[in-house]
C-alpha positions in Angstrom: 92.5 127.8 139.4 92.3 131.4 138.7 96.0 131.6 138.7 96.0 128.9 136.0 93.6 130.8 133.8 95.6 134.0 133.9 98.7 132.1 132.9 97.0 130.6 129.9 95.4 133.9 128.9 98.6 135.8 128.7 99.9 133.8 125.8 96.4 134.0 124.2 96.4 137.8 124.7 99.9 138.1 123.3 98.9 135.9 120.3 95.8 138.1 119.8 97.8 141.3 119.9 100.5 139.9 117.7 97.9 138.7 115.2 96.2 142.1 115.1 99.5 143.9 114.7 100.4 141.6 111.8 97.0 142.1 110.3 97.3 145.9 110.6 100.9 145.8 109.1 99.6 143.6 106.3 96.8 146.1 105.5 99.3 149.0 105.7 101.8 147.3 103.4 99.3 145.9 100.8 96.6 148.7 100.8 97.6 152.0 102.3 101.3 152.1 101.2 100.5 151.7 97.5 97.7 154.3 97.7 100.0 156.8 99.4 102.8 156.0 96.9 100.3 156.6 94.0 99.2 159.9 95.5 102.8 160.9 96.1 103.8 160.2 92.5 100.7 162.1 91.2 101.7 165.0 93.4 105.2 165.0 91.9 103.7 164.8 88.4 101.4 167.7 89.1 104.3 169.8 90.5 106.4 169.1 87.4 103.5 169.9 85.1 102.9 173.1 87.0 106.5 174.1 86.7 106.5 173.3 83.0 103.3 175.3 82.6 104.9 178.3 84.2 107.9 178.0 81.8 105.5 177.8 78.8 103.5 180.8 80.1 106.8 182.8 80.5 107.8 181.9 76.9 104.4 182.8 75.6 104.4 186.1 77.4 107.8 186.9 76.1 106.8 185.9 72.5 103.7 188.1 72.8 105.8 191.0 73.9 108.3 190.4 71.1 105.5 190.1 68.6 103.9 193.3 69.8 107.2 195.1 69.7 108.0 193.8 66.2 104.5 194.4 64.8 104.5 197.9 66.3 107.9 198.6 64.6 106.2 199.2 61.3 105.2 197.8 58.0 107.6 195.1 56.6 107.2 196.6 53.1 108.3 199.9 51.7 105.3 202.1 50.8 104.0 202.0 47.2 105.2 204.9 45.1 108.4 206.0 43.3 111.2 203.5 43.0 113.8 206.2 43.2 112.5 207.3 46.6 112.5 203.8 48.0 116.0 203.2 46.5 117.2 206.4 48.3 115.6 205.2 51.5 117.4 201.8 51.3 120.7 203.5 50.5 120.4 205.7 53.5 119.6 202.7 55.7 122.6 200.8 54.3 124.9 203.8 55.0 123.7 203.9 58.6 124.1 200.1 59.0 127.7 200.2 57.5 128.6 203.0 59.9 127.1 201.2 62.9 128.9 198.0 62.0 132.3 199.8 61.7 133.0 199.0 58.0 134.2 201.4 55.4 131.6 202.2 52.7 133.4 202.2 49.3 130.4 202.5 47.0 126.6 202.5 46.9 124.4 202.6 43.9 120.8 201.9 42.8 120.3 198.9 40.6 117.4 198.1 38.2 114.2 197.1 40.0 112.7 193.7 39.5 109.7 191.6 40.1 109.5 188.1 41.6 106.0 186.6 41.7 103.9 189.1 43.6 106.8 191.1 45.0 108.1 194.4 43.6 111.8 194.5 44.5 114.0 197.6 44.6 117.7 196.7 44.4 120.7 198.5 45.7 124.4 197.5 45.3 126.9 198.3 48.1 130.6 197.7 48.4 132.2 197.7 51.9 135.5 196.9 53.4 136.5 195.8 56.9 137.1 192.9 59.3 135.0 189.8 58.6 133.2 190.0 61.9 132.1 193.6 61.2 130.9 192.6 57.7 129.0 189.6 59.2 127.4 191.9 61.8 126.3 194.3 59.0 124.8 191.4 57.0 122.8 190.3 60.0 121.6 193.8 60.6 120.5 194.1 57.0 118.4 191.0 57.2 116.8 192.0 60.5 115.9 195.5 59.3 112.3 196.8 59.2 111.0 197.5 56.5 112.3 194.2 55.2 115.6 194.1 53.3 116.8 190.9 51.5 120.4 190.1 50.9 120.2 188.5 47.5 123.9 188.2 46.7 127.3 188.6 48.4 130.8 188.4 47.1 133.6 188.4 49.7 137.3 188.6 48.9 140.4 189.2 51.0 142.1 192.5 50.4 145.4 191.4 52.1 147.3 188.1 52.4 146.6 186.1 55.5 143.5 185.1 57.3 143.2 188.2 59.6 143.2 190.9 56.9 140.5 193.1 55.7 137.7 191.7 53.6 136.0 193.5 50.7 132.3 192.7 50.2 130.0 193.4 47.3 126.4 193.0 48.4 123.1 193.2 46.5 120.3 194.2 48.8 116.7 194.3 47.8 113.7 195.9 49.5 110.2 194.8 49.0 107.9 197.6 47.8 104.1 197.4 48.4 102.2 197.3 45.1 99.2 199.3 46.2 97.9 201.2 49.2 97.6 199.4 52.5 94.1 198.1 53.6 93.7 200.9 56.1 94.6 203.5 53.5 92.0 202.1 51.1 89.2 202.6 53.7 90.4 206.2 54.4 90.5 207.1 50.7 86.9 206.0 50.1 
């Protein structure tokens, strides 16, 4: 009789173990796996956000450094005073830019000053000759100059036949002159 009980119990025990294994697998598949998947996805999202934040911080740090370097470079306006002095300063800057760009300076002259809205503009005309790439480099250098120079007109024409020949450029460059003393200078004068 005892032998008969053990034989019947083995299938019962196997069924019990199989049922428990199936229940555990069901809980793992329906509850634990989705929770682990959710946390895994959140972990990936956090890692991506962290990497993006580091990139933004790098860009912000670089922008702050560029801003500090640019703002430390000087006033974007020419100081208030005599127009002839500002014109001579602009002409000297343009001569230097032409030399650095590798173009031939043909002529440079002061033009009548003007006023646009609140800006007092001092104009200079310059005529240069050289390869198109060098003239383009000079024009970029003019517009990135501090104090600020504005390229208000440009006339380009080919000196020789063909596409690779020298180009003659007539440029009108304007510098913005400050109307009165700067804010820091007003406080010092009082």
